[in-house]
N, C-alpha and C positions, 0 to 999 in steps of 0.2 A: 874736803878732806874733812875727816873728821876728827875727832880732841877726845876721847876715852874720860870723863869725870868719875867720882865717885860715887854713888848713888846716895841720894839724902836720907835720914833718917826720918824713920814714921811719921809726922804730924807735923814736918819740916815745912817751913812755909819755903818755897823754892827760892834761890835768889843769889848774886853775885856780890861779894861786899868785899871792896877794897878800902884798906884803910893802914891810913901814913907810910904809903907806897917811895920807895926808893929807890933810885936805880941810875945807875951809871959804867959806860961804858970806859974804863982805865979814870982817866983826871979826868972826864968831861961828864961830868954831873948833868944824867938827862931828862930826869921827873924828880919832882920834890914833895915829898907831903899829900900825895895824891889817895884823894879818899871820899866814895860814893859806893852807892848800892843801888842793883837795877833788879828786881824783884821778878818774878813769873805776868807776860802779857804785858812786860813795859818798854819802848821801843824808846832807847837815848842816844841820844848825836852826841858824837866829841866834836869841837868845832875847833880851828885854829891854827893858824899859820904855819907851812912849811918846815922842819927843824924843832918844832914843840915836843914831839916825843907821844905825839899821836897812837902811829902804830907799835912803836915799842910796849906805849902801854899796852895798846892792844894783845901784842905777844904775848904776855906775860898772863893777861887775863885767861886767854885759851893754853898756859903751860907748854907752851917754847922756847920763855925764856926761864930761868933759873931768877926765882925771888930773891936779893939784896936783901934788903930791908924793911919791913914791914910782912902786909901781912895778902894773900888773894884767897877767900874761901869763892870757892863754885860749886851749889850746891844741887846744883841741876842735873836730870842724872845723863844727858848725853849734850854736847857740846858740839857746834858744825863752822865751819871757817868759810868764808868766801871774800879771797885774795884780790886784789887791784888786776891784778891780768887775771886772764882763766884759766892758766895754767892746767890742762886738755894733756892728756897724753897723748902724744901726734899716733902712735903706732894700734893705737881702740879707736872702733867709733865711736859717735856722738851715746848711740844707748850705752855704747859697754862705761863711757866715760861717766854718763850719769849712775847707771849702777854700781861704780867702782867700789864705793864707802859700805854698800847693802852686800858686795861679794867681799870684801873685809867682815865684815861683821858673820860669815858662816850663813848668810840665806843661799837657797840652791837656782842652781843658772834658771829654769823659768822663773820661779817668782819675782826672783830680781828685777829679771827684762819686762816684767808685768807692771809693775810700780814703776820701772822705773819711763818703761814707757807713757803710763796710763797719767806721769807727774809731765812729763816733755810737752805730750801733745796742748796738758792746763795750759802750760804755758806759752802756749806760739808756735809750738816748734811741727816739721810738720813730717807725716809717718815715712817720706823718703827720706830728710833730714839725718834724721837716726842712723844709718845706712853709709852715711859720710865721715869722714874723718876730716881731725879737727881744720887741715890746710884749706880741703873744701867747704867750710864754714864760712859767713859772712862775721865780721866781727859781733854783729850783735846777736845772734844764730850762738857763736861761742859763749857770751855772757848768759845768755839763755841756757845751754847745757851745763855755763857750771853752775846757777843761780838752782838748775833742778837737782845738782851733781848736790850739794850742800843740803837742800829742803826733804828727797826723797828718803832720808837718815830721820825726816818725825822729829827733828832734835828742839831738845826742850831749848835750848841756847844757841843764836847765832850770832855769828860775830860777822862784823863789814870792812873790810877795809877799802874803803873807794871803787866799789865794786863797776860804780856805773862815770865813774869821770871821764874816760872816752866816749863815751855814748852820745849821737844828738838827740837832742831834747824832745822829739815825737818820741825815741825807742825808750829815754829815761823814762817819760811820762806812763808807758806802756809795761815797763818793769815795774814802778813803781805800786802802779796799779793789784798788780798780781803778788808782788811782794808783801802787799798789807791783807791781801784776802786771804793768804795765807798764812800771817802773823795769824789773822784776826782768828781764822777757825782753827789753830790749832794750839792758841793760845802760850806763845814763845814767845821770850822775852831774847829783844835783839838790841844788843850795841852796835854802834856803827862809830866809822871813820867818818866825816869827811872836810872840804875846802867851801862848801858850797852852801853859803847858807839859807837860798832859797830849798834848797834839798832838805836842808836841815830844820825847816820849818814846815814844808810838808809830810816829813814821815813819822817826826817823831814825837815825842809826849813829855823830852825836858832835853833840853838842851846845855851842855855842860860845856863852856870857853875855857877854852887852855890858852895861855901866853905860854915866852920860851924863856930860856934861859936864864932855871933852868923850867922844864917843861912842869907847867902845876895849876890849878881849876883856880878859875879867880871867882867864876861867876857862873849859878845857875837857873836857866829861865822854864817854869814850866810853862804849857800851850793848854788853853781849856779848852779848846773844841774838839772834837775827837777827827782824828785823820781824815779817818772813810767820808765825814762832812765838810772835809776844808774845800771849799772851791777855789779859780785862779784867782781871786778879786780878795780875798780872804787873806790866802798865799804872797800875793804882793803883797798887801799891805803891813802882814806882820813880817817880811822879811827886810821892808824897808826901817820899819820899827825898830828891828830887833840891829841894822845897821849904823841907829843913831845913838847907841847906847855908847855910854863912854867906854863902860874895858870892854866890848869888842872893838871896837878902834883903835883901843890903844894895844891892844892884840895882837889884829892885822896891821899897828903901825899907822893908821891910819893918822891926818888931819882931826879937832875937832870939827864936829859939825855945827854947821852955820848953822845960823836961826830961822832961817827960811824952811829951810830941810829940818829941819830935830822938830819942826811943829806936826805933831802928828793929831788927826783928829781924833774925839773923845769917839771912844766904841764901850759899849753894853760892856757891867763889869764881869769877872770871868772869860770874856768871852776870848781874850787874844793871849799877850806873853806877859807871865806874870814872875818879878826877879825874886829869886827866894838867895836873898847872904845864909853862907851859909853859920849854921847856932854856934861852930867851931871852929878855933880858926885853922888853915891850912897847915901841921904840922910840918916844918923839916923846909918852908916854904920860904928862901931867904933872897928870891932873884926878883923882889920887890912888891907892893901893895895890893890884897885883896879885894874884889870888890867890895864896897863898903865897910875897907877896913881905915 
């Protein structure tokens, strides 16, 4: 699915900027004081427990919900959204599902099929798969089709709502590599939400930790090594380190880390996680103290 946005002014640094964002469903306060920015070429992960408002925040960023208080400013010229479920049209073939956004954009049949087929093959689908209907595809192949449908639009901003959560570890790793390759090639900004801390450490440049009741950002971690050069040992090490952070444990309702597990071997400065305490207070947050507060 592609969501249109207003083009950026000439010379503007493309970014998604969210300021002092609050949101409620009736009397239920879902988000309070959300404030961050995502620039072109960056991958930012939102992590937090179920019910902390991650999906609501992503829907507000996409323009699928009306902003009630605060500001969502998106200067990227095009945005695509990949949902948690593939959401393929059952009466269309895999190829036509990939090409759906191109058809909506007015691209001719031959051109859109050429572009859709080329990208789908790069993402590991076979020629024979493209003539199948969604019910004839495995869950992994459906996820590839959904990812291709988003990427074929060459979006400047890609929004991901836990699209890999139902996949096995081998398929996840393969789609991670494909996503990172496309992101690097196109210079996309990517905002993804996940429950999986290891997924966040593997893919993102920065991790925003959210806490619930109401949903708010309590900490930001920056990762000092490019995603493409992170091996398994690096990812495991810094996932363990992230899991020992007090703000992360509080957010997920975990007990304090025991000293033996909290001791993480020293690493070269700048190579791993760096805790960034926001320079400004989290406006409107009333559910608890922010990290460093």
